[in-house]
Every structure is written in C-alpha cells, then in structure tokens.
C-alpha positions, 0 to 999 in steps of 0.5 A: 826459271820456267816454273817461276815464270809460269807461276807468275803468268798464272797469278797475273791471269788469276788477278786480272781476268775476274776484274774485267767486266763489260763496259755496257753493264755499268751504262747509266742509260741501260740501267734507266732503260731497264728500270723503266722497262720493268715498271712498264711490264708490271703496269702492262700486266695490270692492264694500265696500258697508258701508264705502261706506254709512258714507261716504255717510251721513257725506256726507249728514250733512254736506250733506243732498242727496237724491242721497246717499239714492239711494246709501245705498239702493243700498248697503243693497240690495247688503247685502241690507237691503231695508227700509232700501233701500226707506226710503232710496229713498222718502225720496229720491223724497220730497225729489227728486220730479222726479228724472231717474231717478224711474221706475228708483227706483220700479222698484227699490222695487217689485222690493225689495218683491217680494223682501222679500215672498218672503223673498229678503233677508238681514237686514243685520247690521253686522259688527264692525270687523275686527281689524287683523292684520299680514301682514308676516313676522316678519323685518320686525319691529324686535323680532325683529332686536333679539332676534337682535342681543342673542342674537348679542352674548351668544353672541359674548361667551360664546364669547370668555370660554370660549376666551380664554387665561388671563394676558397675551398672548404677544407684545410690542408694541415698547416695550410689554412685558406682565408675565412 
C-alpha cells in the first residue's frame, strides 16, 4: 500500500511542478517594458540618444522600474540637458537607495551640477521629427517607368502612323486577296 501511495505522490509532483511558472513572466507590461528597453539599448549604442530616451521613457511608463531612470538620466546627460539628467539620477537614487552604482551616480550628479554652474551644458531642445526622404534613385520609382512606357508607346504609334503606306498592303497572302 505504501509503495503505491509513494508512487502516486511522485507522479503528481512530476506532473504539477513543471507546470508551475512565475506569474510575472507573462505580464504584458513587463514584456512591453523589456521590448522598449532593448530598443533603447540599441539606439543608445548607436548614439541616437533622443530616440533612446523615448524608448526608455516608454519602458518606464510600462513598468516603472528604477533602473530605467538611470538610463533616462544618461540620455539626458549625453544630450546636454543637465537639469533633467540630475532630476532623473536623483529620482533613481530615491527609488533605489541601495543601488550598486550609488557612488558612481552621486559622482555623476556632482559633475553635472559643476558643469551646469559653469554653463557648459547646452539646453536640450527636442528636434522635430525628420522628414522622410527617399534616397532611392528616380529610376527605381514606379511612376518613372510608367511614364517611360507611355511616352515610348506614344512615340511608337506616332512613328507608325506617320510612315505607314496609304491603302492596302502590296502582297497577297495565299487565298486572301486585298482590294485592288
């Protein structure tokens, strides 16, 4: 009897334990935050700090984790908006008082305040979105080739109409006799 009960418990555990997953792993807000964070990391690495800033802010809006504030502060620092960078770093330290990089962030705040007092910072101005320009040559546009086709067909018809002989053709085709 005991071996059967023991076997039943083992089978139940083998079936139930792998099916248990943490609930936060499927959280849509976490997935959205991770997606925006990863985009922000790529843009930051490319030096596109204004676009990275938008992604980090969207990630923070989706899931307000303190680490995003550090990244937001770094973007503002690289863009020259020292007031916003200082604000973001201070808020990061307020929400994460035992951060591993606390000393480095405090040093960043001190450096930024010094630069701000010396007037080294450029005021951050959000650039208007760039107008999309097509860098493709004109020969890759559909309308170019449509126009070329229409002009070519018109020229061919015009040449034919101007050079064709008047009247019926000069030959007979076997049993087909053209009017004479």
